[in-house]
C-alpha positions in Angstrom: 6.6 -184.4 -83.1 3.2 -186.0 -83.5 0.3 -185.0 -81.3 -1.2 -187.6 -79.0 -4.1 -187.7 -76.6 -3.0 -190.5 -74.2 0.8 -190.5 -74.9 3.5 -187.9 -74.2 6.7 -188.0 -76.2 9.8 -186.0 -75.3 13.4 -186.1 -76.5 16.1 -185.2 -74.1 19.5 -185.4 -75.7 19.9 -188.9 -77.1 17.0 -190.3 -75.1 13.3 -190.4 -76.0 10.8 -190.6 -73.1 7.4 -192.0 -73.9 4.9 -191.5 -71.1 1.5 -193.3 -71.0 -0.9 -190.7 -69.7 -4.4 -192.2 -69.7 -6.1 -191.4 -66.3 -7.0 -192.8 -64.0 -4.9 -196.0 -64.3 -3.2 -195.8 -67.7 -5.3 -198.7 -68.9 -4.7 -199.9 -72.5 -7.6 -199.1 -74.8 -7.4 -199.1 -78.6 -6.5 -195.4 -78.8 -3.7 -195.8 -76.3 -2.2 -198.8 -78.0 -2.4 -197.1 -81.4 -0.7 -193.9 -80.0 2.0 -195.9 -78.2 2.7 -197.7 -81.5 3.0 -194.4 -83.4 5.1 -192.7 -80.7 7.4 -195.6 -80.6 7.9 -195.5 -84.3 8.5 -191.7 -84.1 11.2 -192.2 -81.4 12.8 -195.2 -83.2 13.0 -193.4 -86.5 14.6 -190.3 -84.9 18.3 -190.5 -85.7 19.1 -188.4 -82.6 17.6 -191.0 -80.3 19.7 -193.9 -79.1 17.7 -195.1 -76.1 13.9 -195.2 -75.5 12.3 -195.0 -72.0 8.7 -196.0 -71.5 7.0 -195.0 -68.3 3.5 -194.0 -66.9 2.0 -190.8 -65.6 0.6 -190.5 -62.1 0.2 -193.5 -59.8 0.4 -196.3 -62.4 2.7 -197.6 -65.0 -0.1 -199.5 -66.8 -2.9 -201.2 -64.7 -3.8 -203.5 -67.5 -6.3 -203.5 -70.4 -9.5 -201.5 -70.5 -12.1 -204.0 -69.2 -14.9 -202.1 -70.9 -13.2 -202.8 -74.3 -12.8 -206.5 -73.4 -16.5 -206.6 -72.5 -17.4 -205.3 -76.0 -15.4 -208.0 -77.9 -17.7 -209.8 -80.4 -16.4 -213.3 -80.8 -13.2 -215.0 -82.0 -12.3 -212.7 -85.0 -12.7 -209.5 -83.0 -10.8 -210.8 -80.0 -8.0 -212.2 -82.2 -7.6 -208.9 -84.0 -7.3 -206.9 -80.8 -4.8 -209.4 -79.3 -2.6 -209.5 -82.4 -2.4 -205.6 -82.5 -0.9 -205.6 -79.0 1.3 -208.6 -79.7 2.7 -207.0 -82.8 3.5 -203.7 -81.0 5.3 -205.6 -78.2 7.3 -207.7 -80.7 8.3 -204.4 -82.4 9.5 -203.1 -79.0 11.3 -206.3 -78.2 13.1 -206.4 -81.6 14.1 -202.8 -81.5 17.8 -202.3 -82.1 17.6 -199.2 -79.9 17.5 -200.3 -76.2 14.1 -199.8 -74.6 14.0 -199.2 -70.8 10.7 -199.7 -68.8 10.7 -197.2 -66.0 7.9 -198.9 -64.0 6.4 -196.4 -61.6 3.5 -196.0 -59.1 1.3 -198.7 -57.7 0.7 -201.3 -60.4 2.1 -203.0 -63.5 -0.6 -205.6 -64.3 -1.8 -207.6 -67.2 -0.9 -205.8 -70.4 1.3 -203.4 -68.5 3.4 -206.3 -67.3 3.5 -207.7 -70.8 4.7 -204.3 -72.1 7.4 -204.2 -69.5 8.5 -207.7 -70.4 8.9 -206.7 -74.0 11.4 -204.0 -73.0 15.1 -204.8 -72.7 15.7 -203.4 -69.2 13.1 -203.2 -66.5 13.5 -200.8 -63.5 10.8 -200.6 -60.9 9.9 -198.4 -58.0 9.6 -200.2 -54.6 5.8 -199.5 -54.5 4.9 -201.4 -57.7 2.8 -204.6 -57.7 3.2 -207.0 -60.6 0.8 -209.6 -61.9 -1.1 -211.3 -64.7 -4.7 -211.3 -63.4 -6.4 -212.3 -66.6 -7.5 -215.7 -65.1 -9.9 -213.7 -62.9 -11.7 -212.6 -66.1 -11.9 -216.1 -67.6 -9.2 -215.5 -70.2 -5.5 -216.0 -70.7 -2.9 -213.2 -70.9 -3.1 -212.1 -74.5 -0.1 -209.8 -75.2 2.7 -212.3 -74.7 2.4 -213.0 -71.0 2.3 -216.8 -71.4 5.4 -216.7 -73.5 7.7 -214.0 -72.1 7.1 -214.6 -68.4 8.4 -218.2 -68.4 11.4 -217.2 -70.4 12.2 -214.6 -67.8 11.3 -216.3 -64.5 11.0 -220.0 -65.4 8.0 -222.2 -66.1 7.0 -222.9 -62.5 7.0 -219.3 -61.3 5.2 -218.1 -64.5 2.4 -220.6 -64.0 2.1 -219.7 -60.4 1.5 -216.0 -61.4 -0.7 -216.8 -64.4 -2.8 -219.5 -62.8 -3.0 -217.9 -59.4 -3.9 -214.4 -60.7 -2.2 -212.8 -57.7 0.3 -210.0 -57.4 3.9 -209.8 -56.2 5.8 -206.9 -54.8 8.7 -205.2 -56.6 11.3 -206.8 -54.4 9.9 -210.3 -55.2 9.8 -209.4 -58.9 13.5 -208.5 -58.6 14.3 -211.7 -56.7 12.8 -214.0 -59.4 14.3 -212.0 -62.3 11.3 -210.2 -63.6 12.9 -206.8 -63.1 16.6 -205.7 -63.2 16.6 -203.2 -60.3 14.3 -201.8 -57.7 14.6 -198.1 -56.7 12.9 -195.8 -54.2 9.5 -194.3 -55.0 9.7 -191.3 -57.3 13.2 -192.1 -58.6 12.6 -194.6 -61.4 12.7 -192.1 -64.3 15.8 -190.5 -63.0 17.4 -194.0 -62.8 16.3 -194.9 -66.3 17.9 -191.6 -67.6 21.1 -192.6 -65.9 21.0 -196.0 -67.6 20.2 -194.3 -70.9 23.1 -191.9 -70.6 25.5 -194.9 -70.2 24.0 -196.8 -73.1 24.1 -193.8 -75.3 27.9 -193.8 -75.0 28.1 -197.0 -77.0 27.9 -197.5 -80.7 24.4 -198.0 -82.0 25.4 -200.8 -84.3 26.9 -202.8 -81.4 23.9 -202.1 -79.2 21.6 -203.3 -81.9 23.7 -206.4 -82.7 23.8 -207.4 -79.0 20.0 -207.2 -78.7 19.6 -209.1 -82.0 22.0 -211.8 -80.9 20.2 -212.4 -77.6 16.7 -212.2 -79.1 17.5 -214.5 -82.0 19.6 -216.9 -79.9 16.6 -217.5 -77.5 14.8 -219.1 -80.4 17.7 -221.3 -81.6 19.8 -224.2 -80.4 23.0 -223.2 -78.6 25.1 -224.2 -81.6 23.0 -222.1 -84.0 22.9 -219.2 -81.6 26.7 -219.2 -81.3 27.0 -219.2 -85.1 24.6 -216.2 -85.3 26.8 -214.4 -82.7 29.8 -215.1 -84.9 28.1 -213.6 -87.9 27.1 -210.4 -86.1 30.6 -210.1 -84.6 32.1 -210.4 -88.0 29.8 -207.8 -89.4 30.8 -205.3 -86.7 34.4 -206.0 -87.4 34.0 -204.3 -90.7 32.6 -201.1 -89.2 34.2 -197.7 -88.4 32.8 -198.0 -84.9 34.9 -201.1 -84.2 38.1 -199.4 -85.4 37.3 -196.4 -83.3 36.5 -198.5 -80.2 39.8 -200.4 -80.5 41.8 -197.3 -81.1 40.2 -195.5 -78.1 40.9 -198.4 -75.8 44.6 -198.5 -76.9 44.9 -194.8 -76.6 43.2 -194.7 -73.2 40.4 -192.3 -74.2 36.6 -192.3 -74.5 35.5 -193.6 -77.9 33.5 -191.4 -80.3 31.2 -193.7 -82.1 29.5 -192.6 -85.3 27.1 -195.5 -85.7 28.7 -196.6 -89.0 
């Protein structure tokens, strides 16, 4: 595995666990974003890995961007380059055909941290976590997809409330509005994420990827075009060994043994 300064990467069975470890608050600076990108590529390209978990070390998931780096931005071109680097990483995570679970721990998931979580396919949060997009307080917009993914998850009105107001919400409220999938007790989110990963790892990788692809692509299409895309992906899977194994296992009342082919 690669060596990283602000990221820890471990593989346990079929699950890769990426831990952001940049004290004191796991803020996103250029190095951390670069290392997260490299660690994600390493996990995604590992054939042993079927599910990827992203979490934070210590008392924070990610508290946001490094304000000192924002302060150093020199005009439009510099700012655009920095923003696009983060956006491209989060698009890569969102489009991953391996499920990505955000195990949101600690006290805060703010700004770029919330944008990272929203790019993941499943979001699990500890009860202690506060969520928010506080960029308005700095005189800027969210820059890593917050203005786009947040309304898609919680609706336009609630998204604008969070983005324009700049305030935080508690984990239970984040669950209520659909920002996270589940809230768990403090100290248990990685364990819960591993439980989810174990279940997801039972399924065929081809079907997992196709389901993610169908949902992601369908969000950008009309209903009619999305349904057609679903039909194409279904038909492609119907030609796979995994489909034949899944049907046979169901009829024989046994657990399927998918080979991802």
